[in-house]
C-alpha angles and dihedrals in degrees: 000000000000092000095041101046097089091049092049092050091049094045093049093041093223121170096205134023122210129187115217136193143142130241129192118229120183150155095268108100121240114208128222130174117288131198113235137157116289112269097021128102119245112255097247114188121209131197115156103198112147100210122120148149132210128247109215109197136179118190130188104212097197097058102017094237117145146181124208135181131183111223133172100233146017103240140112094273094054092043090052089052090049092052092049094050091043090053090052090051096048098044123214100318116123107252138177123228117202113202143148126264097258116159091249091054095050098040114132088223093067114095111202113222117243113271098026112107119198117226111186123215118228113265117277095009109119089147088073093059112088091203089069091064090057091051090051090054092048093048090054089057093053099040114123091010126127125206124191096214140012088247090060090049092048091051091050092046090050089054091048090052095047097081089057092050093047094045111031090179088069091058091043090056090052101045104021099110108194093229090052095048091043092052091053094044090051094048093047091049091050093048093054097049116097117252 
């Protein structure tokens, strides 16, 4: 993927390249290490409610722009809705969307909007998807936290996302892999040089 990205961007003639993935956020607490006084047990909180929603996110690592949508499931119907809303958000420019080969992404029922080109990640390679870095950062924020309802969680997650919307450079520093940004800079330079 790293070596082929510039060629894919050039071949597909896309103006922007987004990375997309989904992450589940729910009411079941995820634990992370806590600092506490020596000899005392950490105050782990437990609440085993199995209710969740999915954060669908597309990030553009070069500029730090993003698009997110909260949806109830990971399936072809929700993915289709994401693609439609994403197309409205990005306008009519030809863009590439890098994503994994999840069943919802490869479903024959999904109709890709005109101007969005799918670029598949290699199997079992989430480390190549810049969106995963953003999810890691968000999960750290919500570790050891309990929310009473999904609405409370959605409100807290929206507030955690807000700094990235208001300051795209912050997201760019997090997800702007050098090999990704270099591949796009190289393909844009090559496409503007006379033949």
